[in-house]
RODO-2510 file (C-alpha; in nm, 4 decimals, decimal comma):
residues 187
     n   res          X          Y          Z
     1     m    15,2668     6,1017     7,2624
     2     r    15,0113     6,2200     7,5195
     3     p    15,1318     6,4407     7,8074
     4     p    15,1135     6,2641     8,1638
     5     v    14,8037     6,3160     8,3458
     6     f    14,8447     6,4802     8,6930
     7     s    14,5859     6,5719     8,9157
     8     l    14,5716     6,9463     9,0167
     9     k    14,6771     6,8542     9,3700
    10     q    14,9795     6,6704     9,2381
    11     t    15,0895     6,9608     9,0147
    12     s    15,0109     7,1982     9,3173
    13     d    15,2351     7,0014     9,5322
    14     l    15,5094     6,9932     9,2801
    15     l    15,4975     7,3758     9,2601
    16     a    15,4969     7,4013     9,6764
    17     a    15,7862     7,1710     9,6757
    18     i    15,9926     7,3679     9,4135
    19     q    15,9001     7,7093     9,6088
    20     a    15,9937     7,5553     9,9418
    21     d    16,3658     7,4698     9,7954
    22     q    16,6383     7,6739     9,9468
    23     r    16,8018     7,7020     9,5970
    24     y    16,4815     7,8386     9,4421
    25     q    16,4403     8,0818     9,7296
    26     a    16,7952     8,1969     9,7140
    27     n    16,7784     8,2967     9,3494
    28     l    16,4549     8,5023     9,3434
    29     s    16,6482     8,8148     9,4358
    30     w    16,9047     8,8095     9,1573
    31     g    16,8831     9,0310     8,8789
    32     e    16,9078     9,3904     8,7773
    33     p    16,7294     9,5592     8,4782
    34     r    16,8709     9,4502     8,1466
    35     p    16,7846     9,3971     7,7746
    36     g    16,4732     9,1838     7,7792
    37     h    16,4072     9,2061     8,1416
    38     p    16,3593     9,5594     8,2571
    39     e    16,1832     9,4196     8,5445
    40     g    16,5126     9,3158     8,7028
    41     t    16,4877     9,0263     8,9647
    42     l    16,3603     8,6777     8,8915
    43     a    16,0910     8,7551     9,1584
    44     a    15,9694     9,0360     8,9499
    45     h    16,0002     8,8298     8,6187
    46     i    15,7676     8,5582     8,7852
    47     a    15,5239     8,7971     8,8829
    48     d    15,4987     8,9432     8,5281
    49     l    15,4709     8,6010     8,3946
    50     e    15,1979     8,5112     8,6485
    51     r    15,0079     8,8122     8,5126
    52     n    15,0306     8,6856     8,1634
    53     l    14,9143     8,3462     8,2597
    54     a    14,6263     8,5089     8,4318
    55     a    14,5397     8,6741     8,0979
    56     l    14,5608     8,3433     7,9164
    57     t    14,3820     8,1432     8,1849
    58     p    14,0259     8,1639     8,0302
    59     r    14,1644     7,9571     7,7151
    60     l    14,3536     7,6927     7,9095
    61     t    14,2389     7,4052     8,1259
    62     a    14,2895     7,4113     8,4796
    63     a    14,5772     7,1313     8,4644
    64     e    14,7557     7,3557     8,1878
    65     v    14,7408     7,6507     8,4154
    66     e    14,8986     7,4511     8,6758
    67     r    15,1610     7,3042     8,4499
    68     l    15,2537     7,6442     8,3159
    69     r    15,2908     7,7846     8,6657
    70     v    15,5562     7,5118     8,7348
    71     l    15,7366     7,6443     8,4078
    72     i    15,7192     8,0181     8,5161
    73     h    15,8730     7,9375     8,8536
    74     v    16,1627     7,7159     8,7188
    75     h    16,2493     7,8225     8,3669
    76     d    16,5060     8,1147     8,4570
    77     t    16,5651     8,0405     8,8330
    78     f    16,9164     7,9224     8,7825
    79     k    17,0477     8,2374     8,5779
    80     p    17,2600     8,3186     8,8696
    81     q    17,4784     7,9952     8,8554
    82     a    17,4602     7,9738     8,4757
    83     l    17,7337     8,0488     8,2124
    84     e    17,6543     8,2352     7,8971
    85     v    17,6546     7,9277     7,6731
    86     a    17,4648     7,7260     7,4342
    87     i    17,1183     7,6062     7,5287
    88     a    17,2218     7,2389     7,5525
    89     h    17,5306     7,2970     7,7524
    90     p    17,4992     7,1562     8,1068
    91     r    17,5796     7,5013     8,2607
    92     s    17,3171     7,6976     8,0642
    93     h    17,0355     7,8152     8,2647
    94     a    16,7959     7,6047     8,0783
    95     s    16,9950     7,2798     8,1418
    96     l    17,0342     7,3947     8,5163
    97     a    16,6672     7,4597     8,5513
    98     r    16,5893     7,1105     8,3754
    99     a    16,8427     6,9472     8,6285
   100     f    16,6662     7,1145     8,9175
   101     l    16,3040     7,0294     8,8009
   102     s    16,4144     6,6528     8,7388
   103     e    16,4605     6,6278     9,1011
   104     f    16,0981     6,6942     9,1715
   105     t    15,9393     6,5246     8,8543
   106     d    15,9871     6,3073     8,5710
   107     d    15,7214     6,4741     8,3482
   108     e    15,9231     6,4805     8,0198
   109     e    15,7163     6,7681     7,8784
   110     l    15,7686     6,9855     8,1568
   111     l    16,1281     6,8863     8,1439
   112     t    16,1639     6,9476     7,7677
   113     a    15,9812     7,2689     7,7885
   114     v    16,2021     7,4071     8,0654
   115     q    16,5162     7,3110     7,8481
   116     l    16,3930     7,4325     7,5222
   117     h    16,2052     7,7575     7,6257
   118     d    16,4751     7,9861     7,4611
   119     e    16,5340     7,7614     7,1463
   120     p    16,2508     7,9402     6,9269
   121     y    16,4213     8,2841     7,0072
   122     a    16,7635     8,1371     6,9191
   123     l    16,6313     7,9945     6,5897
   124     w    16,4660     8,3405     6,5200
   125     r    16,7942     8,5057     6,5877
   126     r    16,9493     8,2833     6,3229
   127     r    16,6423     8,2950     6,0759
   128     d    16,8882     8,4377     5,7929
   129     k    17,1355     8,1495     5,8654
   130     n    16,9266     7,8720     5,7680
   131     p    16,8258     7,7493     6,1124
   132     w    16,5927     7,4813     5,9639
   133     e    16,7862     7,1592     6,0701
   134     r    16,7700     7,2845     6,4318
   135     f    16,4093     7,3763     6,3815
   136     e    16,3201     7,0139     6,2727
   137     e    16,5152     6,8762     6,5782
   138     l    16,2730     7,0942     6,7901
   139     l    16,0026     6,9562     6,6140
   140     g    16,0928     6,6245     6,7018
   141     r    16,1528     6,6976     7,0725
   142     v    15,8312     6,8703     7,1650
   143     h    15,5259     6,6587     7,2042
   144     d    15,2859     6,8922     7,4007
   145     w    15,2626     7,1863     7,1605
   146     d    14,9731     7,3498     7,3569
   147     l    15,1959     7,3522     7,6868
   148     f    15,5131     7,4735     7,4934
   149     l    15,3412     7,7415     7,2917
   150     a    15,1402     7,8678     7,5626
   151     f    15,4707     7,8971     7,7598
   152     l    15,6439     8,0804     7,5011
   153     i    15,3575     8,3403     7,5006
   154     v    15,3576     8,3739     7,8752
   155     d    15,7426     8,4157     7,8666
   156     g    15,7627     8,6087     7,5472
   157     c    15,4831     8,8800     7,5987
   158     t    15,6608     9,0916     7,8882
   159     e    15,7486     9,4517     7,8704
   160     g    16,1085     9,4228     7,7478
   161     k    16,0510     9,1632     7,4791
   162     t    15,9608     9,2235     7,1070
   163     r    15,6893     8,9919     6,9915
   164     e    15,8309     8,9403     6,6485
   165     p    16,0318     8,6210     6,7566
   166     l    15,6963     8,4610     6,8538
   167     r    15,5104     8,5742     6,5446
   168     w    15,7825     8,4119     6,3349
   169     f    15,7818     8,1003     6,5139
   170     f    15,4098     8,0622     6,4913
   171     r    15,4212     8,1340     6,1205
   172     s    15,6925     7,8808     6,0875
   173     l    15,5032     7,6186     6,2602
   174     a    15,1780     7,6904     6,0785
   175     g    15,0279     7,3499     5,9883
   176     r    15,3149     7,1422     6,1181
   177     v    15,2270     7,0662     6,4754
   178     p    14,8978     6,9772     6,6629
   179     t    14,7892     7,2767     6,8673
   180     r    14,5099     7,4752     6,9687
   181     v    14,7313     7,7735     7,0655
   182     e    14,7164     8,0468     6,8159
   183     e    14,9343     8,3423     6,7211
   184     s    14,6382     8,5569     6,8015
   185     w    14,6945     8,4827     7,1737
   186     i    15,0029     8,6740     7,1482
   187     g    14,9483     9,0089     7,3132
***
C-alpha cells in the first residue's frame, strides 16, 4: 500500500489547523521533568523533536518532513487527559491523539503512526517474554515504514531516552520491511 500523496501546502495547512485548535494549545504547558522526559512540558518535548527532525531533514523528502512534523505535534499532546493504560485502550494517550488527528485527516499512515508510536518500546520491554505475536501484528499494521521508523528516531533520540529499544527494534526488523531508514540514523 502506498501512502497517500498530499501536497506540501495541504500538510502545512493540516499542521496549522492542529496548532490552532484550543485543545492542542491548552495541553502544551502540561508536564514536569520525569523519566524519559527530562525536558518537562509538551512544548519542550515538541521543541526537542523539531531539533531531531532538523538533523534528519537532509535524508528526507520535503513531504516526509512535513508529515513527521504533524506527528511531532500530535503524538503526546493528549497525555494530560490519558489514563495509564495499554496503547490500544481508548483512553491511552496514543488513542486520544489518534482520535484528535482523525478530526483533521483520514491519512491512515499518520493515524497508525500516532496510535502505534510507543509499540516498539513496549515490545522491547517485553523482549524476554516472547512479544513476537504482537511484533507480527505491528508488521501487518504499518505500511509506510519510512515514515514510522523516521518518527521513532525523532521521538526516541531525546536526552532522557536510551537508544537500546530503537536499536533492538531495527535489528528485529532487519530484512522484514521495505525501508530506506537505517539503524545508522539513530543518534
